[in-house]
Phi, psi and omega in degrees: 000319180296319179296322179294318178296321178295318178295319179297316180296320178295319178296314180295322177295322178295319178295319179296319178295319177301311180298319181295315181295320179299320181287317182294321181272359178054047179284126179297147182292338178282353174258306178210103178283152176278170180303324180293321178294322178294315177297322177296322178295323177293318183289344176290330182212062183294321182294320180294317181290321179291325176295320177294321176297320178298320178296319178294319180291329176298317176296318183299309184287328175296318179293320179296316178297316179296318180296322179295314182296310182293317181298316179295311182297317181291323178296318177297317180295315183291327182292344183275347186210127174299328178295314179295324177296315179294333181281314189268327188298317178299324179292322178295319178294317180298321178294324181291320185274354177282124180299124184296330181294338180280330183253352181301317178301321178294318180297319179298322179289315184292316185287318178090297180292125186299315182296314179296326178295317178295318179296321179298315179298314181292326178296320179300320180290321188272349189291315194296317180301320178295313180298309184294315182294316180295320179297319177295321179293323179295335178266004186269355179298139184291150180296327180296318179292321177298318178296323179295318178295320178295320181300322180271008174073030180291140176284168183299317182292329177290320176297319179295315186288319189258349181235303187290316181296315175299324178293330183276346186303311179299323178295316179299315181296322177296316177294324179297319180296320177293317182294332177301314177291321181292328178294324175293318178299315179297321178296318180294316179297317179297321179292326175301313181295315180294323180293323177292340177267002175103001179269110181277106184243261190257209187292330178296324176294320177297326177294315176298316181300316178295324178294319178297327182266004181057036175267077188296318177301323178292324175299315179295325177298319176297318180296320178297316179298319178295319178297317178297319178297318178297318178296320180294318179296314180296317180293320179295316179291327175295320177296318177299317180299315181293320181294315179293324178296317177295320182297315184278337172290325179288000000 
């Protein structure tokens, strides 16, 4: 509690200092708005900005769920065969290092449906951490335990269910936390591309719109909402990770 109070006091002090410096130096709001101007821009249209944030979060969580399902299934499949690992892993790496902003226009054209196109783009960004972490975790079971399971004649599915999957859980949770933030990043990048093409979707489009109109405080309000959403996603997944870790340690 004391650490939280200290963090809150530090944050409020930083905002107060920011507002004070902007006023003392007479910085125009179109260059750098103060916290009060940003809050005022949000209060001018709270329902519109929150609705746009909800649209972005819908894409984010849909992409995260899709990335988890595909990442888990593909990691399980690849872990069963060195041939499948050699076949799929290079493609997964290539997909990860390809800039999503470069292929997002093609995905939007190919998929057709705007929401599904945004989810597809965000899924591509969020997929690899879940896949890679889970795959590493499935291979993390100790050789002694594997030998013990073989000694007792355990089948492959029994070894997977009772040894490899529990060993992979911490790795999966770590990858899930990373993918949570990346799914939001992927959704925002996809919305930027879609917004520049005329598709009015989520908060990233509102950010573009405010930039075109030189409404800098409104741009900062959009950025603050995205930052708060990212912190909430990271904190929620971190809480889930800690709770599951305590549960399985117990």
